[in-house]
N, C-alpha and C positions, 0 to 999 in steps of 0.2 A: 651621607644622603645626597642624591643628585639634586640639581637645581630644581628640576620639575617636581620631584617628590617633596621638596621643602615648601612647595606652594600649597600643601594640603591645608584646606580650610574647613572648618565645621561651622554649620549655621548657628546663629547666636540664640535662637529661641530655646526655651528651657528643655524641651523634649528632644532636642537635637534630631529633628525629623529627617535631615538630609546630611550626607557627607559630600563635600565638593572638592574636586581635585583638578589641578592643571595637568592635562595629559599630553599636550604637545604645543608647538608654536603654530600659528595660523597657516603658515606656508608649508607645513609638513606634508599634507595630503593635496594631491591634485584632484580635479574633478574626476569622478568615476573610480576613486581609490578608497580603500577601507583598511582598517587595522584593529587589532585587539589591544585594549588598554585595561588597566586595573584601576578601579575607583573604590577605595576602601577594600572590602573583601569581595567586591562584585566584578565579574568578568563582563566587559562592555565592548560592543562593536561600534567603532567610530567610523562614520562614512561622510565623504564629501560628495554632494550631488547638486548640480545646478548652482555651484558656488556656495552652497549652504551646508554647514555641518549638522549632522544628526547623530543620535546615539540610541541604540537599542541593546537589549541583552544579547550576548554573543552565543548563547547555547540554544541550539535547535530544540523546539519543544517536543520533538518526536523521541529521539534517543540521546539528545544532549551533545551532538557534534558541534565543533567550533565553526560558526558561520564565517569567521575570518578566513578559513581555509576553503571556503566555497566560491561561488561565482556571483559577482555583482554585475547587474545589467539594468541600466536605467535606475528606476526607483526600487528595485527589488533584489534581494540576495537569495541565492539558491543553495541549500544545504549540500555539502559534498558527499554525504552518505546515502541518503534516500530521496533526495530531490525536493523536499519541502521548500516552499518559497515564502518570504516575508517582505512586506513593504518596509523599507528602511526609514520612511518618514513617520508611519503610524504604528509599526510593529505588527500589523494585522497579517494573518496567514492568507496567502494568495494561491498556494498550491499544496496539495496533500502529499504524504500521509500525515504530517503533523496537523493536529486539530486545535491546539491552543495558540493564542497570539503571544507576542513578546512585549514586555514592559518597555516603554519609551523613557528616556532620561533627558533632563533639561541640559541644553548646551548654551553657553554664552562665551563671547570673546571679549577679553579685556587686555589692553596693552599687548596686542598681537599674540596672546596666549589663549588656547582653547580650554575652557573649563567644563567639566561634566559633573552634574549633580545627580546622585542616586538616593532615592528615599530609603531610609534604613529598614522600613518594614518589609521591603521586597527583597532585601539581600538574602541570597540563598534560595529564592523562589523565582526562578527565571521564566515563569509562565504567567499568562494573563488571559482570563476569560473575556471574550468580546461581549460588549453590552448586549443584553437580550431583553426583549419585552416579555409581557405575561399575557395570560388569557384576559380578554375583555368580554364580560358577560353579555354586553350589548351586541357582540358579533355572533351571529347564529350559524355561520358556515362551519363545516367540519371537513378537515383533511384527514384521510385515512392513509396510513403507510403500512402496506402489507410486506412483512419481512423485518427481522430484527437485526439486520447487519449494518455495515458502514454506510451504505447509500441512504437508508432510512434515517439513521442518526443525523447525518449531515444535512439532509433535507429538513428535518425537524429543527435543528439548530439554526439553519439559515432563515427559515420562516420566522422564528422568534427574533433573530438578529435584525430582520427587516421589519420588525414590529407588527407581524401578523398576530391578530388578537383572537382568532377563531379557535375552535377545538382541534387538537391534534391527537390522533390515536395511532400508536405504533403497535402492531400486532406481530407476535413471533410464535412459531410453533415450538421453539426452544424453551427451556426453563431458565435461561440466562439473559441478562441485559446485554446490549451490544458489546462484543469483546474483540480483542486483537487476534484475528485468525492467522495472521502471518507468523505468530509465535508457536502455533500448535506443533509444528514439526521441528521446531528449533529448541524449545524448552518443554519437553513432553511431560514432565512431572509437575508442571506449574499448577498451583491451586487456581481454581476458576476466578476467585476474587481478585487475584493479581493481574488478570488479563482484561478486566473491565475497562472500557473506554470512558464511561461515565457511571457514577454511582446513583443509587435510587434517589438520594437527596436532590441531585441535579434535576431529575425528571419532575419531582414534586415542586421544586423551586420555580420552574418555568412552565408548569402546567402542561406537561407532555404526558398523556396517559400511556401506560405500557401494559398491554395484555399479553401475558406469557402462556405457553402451552395451549395455544389456540390456532387452529389451521383453517384456512379458507377452502371451502368446497366448491363454490361457484360465485360468479359475479353477474349481476344483471345491470348492464350499462344503460338500459332505458329507464329503469326504476332507480338507478344509482344505489344499489344495495349489494351487500356481500353476505352470503350465507356461510356460517362456520360449522365446524364439526360437532359443536355442542348444541346446535339448533338455533343459535342466535342469528338474527338477521339485522345487520347494522347498515344504516344509510350513510351516504357521504355526499359531499359536494364536489370534491376533487380527490383523486386517489393516485397513489404511487404504488406500482407493482414492483417489488424488489425482493422477490422470494428466492432468488439465487438458483443455485444448482446443488445437486446431491451426487455423491460418489457412485460411479458405475459398479454394479456387482459383477462378479465372475459369472459366466454363463456355461457352467459345466457341472457334472455330478460332484457332489460333496461341497459345493460352494457355501452351503448353509451350516456347516459344522461350527461348533461353539467357539473355537479359537481361531476363526477367520475374522480378521479385523479390517475395518476401513476407518480412515481418519477424518472425522467431520466435526467433532466437538472436543472441548477440554476433557470430558470424561473418557472419550475414545483415546485421547493422547495418553492419559494416565494409565488406562487399561493396557495399552500397547507397551508403555514403559515397563510396567511391572511384569507383564506376561513374557517379555523377551529376556529378562535377566537370567543368564545362565542357560539359555535355551537355543536350540537350532532354529534360526529365524530365516524364513524365505519371504522375499518381497517381490511382488509382481508389479512392474511399472518403473520406467527409468526417467520420469519427468521429475518435477521439483519435489513432490511429496515423497516418492519412493527413495530418491537419492538423499534427501535430507534426513529421513528416518534412518536410513542405513548409516549415514555419518554420525548421527546422534547415538545410535545403539552400539557403536563399534567396540567400545570397551566393556559393554555389559552383556551382550549376547555371546553364547559360546561359539556360534558361527553365523555368518550372514551370507546368504545367496540371493542374487538379484536376477530376475528374469525380465528380459526386454524384448519388445516386438520388432525393434529396429536393430541395425548393426551397432549403433553407438547411443549412449544417453544423450538427451537434449538435441537429438539430430535435427528435428524440425524447427527448433527455436534458436539455440545458441550456435548450432552448426557442428560439423564433424570434428573440427580441431579442438574446440572446447569440450565437446563430448568425450573425445579420446583422453584429454587431460584429466577430466573429473573421474573417468573410469580408472585411469592409472593411479590417481590419488587414493581411491578406495581399494584397488587391488593391492597396493603396497601395504595396506593395513589388514590384508587377509580376506577381503571380500571377494567372493567368486561370482562371476557373471556368466549367464547363459543367454546370449543374444540371438536375435532372429528366431525366437521361439515363443511359446505360449503354454499356458496350463491347459491340459486336456481333461484332467481328473484330479480331484482332491480325495485322498484316501484317509480313512479315520477308523478309530476304535472308540466305543463308548462316547460317541459324539465329539471326539477330539481328533484334530489333524495328526496323522502319523507320517504321511508322505504325500508328495505331489508327483503326478506323472505329466511329463511335457509332451507336446505334439511330436517332438523328435524321438520320443520313446524313452528318454532319460527319466529315471526315477530318483527323486531327491527326498531323503528323510527330513522331516520337519516337525517341530513342536508348535510353531506359530506361523501363520500365514497372514501377511499384510498386503492388502490390495489397493493399488493406486493407479488405476488404468483409465482415468478420465472422469468426466461428469455427464450427467443428464440434467436438462433444465427442469425446474419445478414449475411447469406451466400447464399441467393436466387440467387444473380447475378453470383454465381459460378456453378450453377447446370448444365449448358450446357457446362461447361469446363471439361477438363480431370483431374482437381485437385481432389485428393482423399479425401472423407469425410466419417465419420462414420455414423452409423444408425440414429444418432440424428442431423446430418448435421453440426458437428464440423469438422474442417479441421485437417487432420492427419499430424503430423510433427515428425521428428526425434529429437535427443538430440541437434542438431545444428539449430533447427527451420526451417529445409528444408522440403518442401513438396515433393511429388513424381515428380514434374515438375521442371526441371532445371531453376534456376534464379527466382523461385517463393518461397517466404518464408511466414510464418504466425506466428503471435504472439498475446498474450493476451487472452481475454475471449473466443475467437473463436476457440482456439486450443484444440486438443487432443494430449497430449505430454507425453513422458516417464519421470517420476519423479524419480530421482536418489535415494533419501532417501527411496522410496517405492520399491526399487529393480527393477527399470525400469518399474513399472506398468504404463500403459497408463491412464492418468487422464485428467479431465477438471476442472480447478480451476479459478473461476472468481474473483480474488483478485488483488488489485492495485499493490502491490509490485511484484507479480509474473509477471504481464504484463510488468513492467519495466525491470525485469531481462530478459524476452523474447526478448525485443527490443534490448538490448545490445548484446545478443548472435547472433541475426539475423544480426546485423551490422557487427560483426566479420566474419560471414559466407559470407556475401556479399563481404568482402575484402579477401576472400579465406583463412581465418585463422580459423581453426577448434578449437573453444573454446567450451568445453562441458558445457551444462546447469547444474549447481549444486547450486540450490537455495533451501532454506528452506521456505516454505510458512509461512508468518507471518501476522496476521491481528488482529484487535482489534474492540471491540464494546463498545459504551458508553451508559450507562443507568443511568439516574438520577445522573449524575456527577461521576459515578463510571465506571472505565475502566477495562473490562475483556480482557486480552491479550491471544492470541493463536498462537502456533508455531507447525509446523509439518504437518503430514497427518494421521489423526486418523480414517479414514473410515474403518469400519469393525473391530474396536478394540474389544477385547474380555474381557478386565478387566480394571478397573480404580482404581488407588491407590490415596487416598486423603491425603494431608498434610493440617492440620488446620481444620477449621470448616466452613461450608457454612454459618451458622447462624451468625458467627462472622464477616462476610464480609472480611475475610482474609484467602485465601486458595490457594493451588496449586493442580490441578488434573493432574495426569500422566496417559496417555492412553497407554495400552500395547497390543501388538499383537505378538503371538509366543514368549511370555516371554521376550520381549524387548520393551522399550519405543519408541513409534512412534509419540507421540504428547504430548503437555502440554497446559493447560489453567490455568490462575491465576488471582487473584484479590488481589491487595495490597501486593504483594510479590516480587516486583522488586528487583534484576534482574533475578529471577529464570527462567522465561519463556525464556529470552534471553540466559541464561546458557544452557538450553535444546536445543535451536535453534543452538547454536554454537557447541555443542557436535554432533548434527545430521549433521551439515554442514561438520564437520571434519571426519565423518564416524566412530566415536568412539561410539560403542554400549553402551546404558544405560540398564543394566540388570534389571531383575525383583527384584533380591536381593538388588541392589543398590536403586531401586525405593522404596522398602519397608523398607529400613534401617531408623532408627531414627536419624542417623547422617545426618544433612542437610548442612554440611559445603561445600559439593561439589556444592550446589545450591547457595552458597553465601548469605544465609539468616539465621536469628536466628530461633531457635526452635519455632514451631507454637503451 
């Protein structure tokens, strides 16, 4: 046994509430350094910051990535997989998609050795729910949250974490509690229950009312009321509009046949999963949904054909090079692409798809058609209100998620908002983590605390078991600098605009994309010279 392991000590009280272990000598870490250590059976992240040691759980609360392989910047550590950030002093989550906090562990220094104590009851449970208040019957205000997605959930949680005691009503047209929509195209046969972000006990415990299968028909911002499809008229004091978007339908003959699918809910995902088994599957759309569904079904469908409106997949987001790579990955597994084309007609028998005719004249036999051609905002019920929307019917908000109407806020996919890392350019970004960040900022605004939105969009796509991660906002980029080689399935693409990095995408180069995300979040410019340099040490990766 090593000298350090021999310093294992167990607390002396009868119940042995803690296990304490010497993990290193005091001089082992310098300021701004971190490492993974084991205390008992618990995986711990040890950090030295401002000359002081602290310890938190090492597993990200999102999908369990080792934070020791992430990025430490100041008082926070960023996950290498999906960009969640945690305060290393408190364990609190500071950036999504993770929603739970991390347990903190006691650290003490004796005889130049660093000791970490872990409570036995949390071993194997590397998550912590942040303190939340409850309803105070003496507070008569009501916050209404329209939409049952990530933005509304985080808004509700933030309000309770900040000890808001008023009534909170979350209204969803779905029949499910808030769930992880990012998994719908990745684990398509998942049971709905396994996707839930919080269970009903949580909402009961913290007095958050949830109304399911109820849809808003109109809003009266003068009377501060919302009228619902069942005739109910509910008043509010403050309201968050987070009704999101819905999938665009095909606009052609036969689009309404029975085995034409769109992916919006867990039920849709399961229907697609079972409908495609052993069948000729045609997918229209080459963005994230279409490509992920194709990758998922590759060993189940008898054939897969993808129809794309552009020359290459992901052309407007990840760029031509990564588009070509992903296309090749699927082609090598038998997927057939028809690009620069579109569906002109869906042909069927007995209400079921039998073939699709393309604008080019090509006819493809099909048993199942999956449509993933974009989204439309769920904002029709706002059209007779004075809430300002843009030309595409997205709701316009400021950096505090405020609309032009007092006490009306908007968050998530429905918003057109100023993105700080894009110099305040107004954008619409339909990503999970962005919606969560919006919900938090909206909650602070409802509490009359002006906390400015400063999030770096971070998303990921999974194809054939490989995860491409993306951070930043690269729309309109003028140059791409490549580290590594696409064909080696190990690369980092840096997107530049006006000679500075505005986004990054990577495959098998963790934590490089998180490094870029953290630099962008800090407002520290990544220059063209830095991007082109052969020195990759700033990216915390080995030469590619």
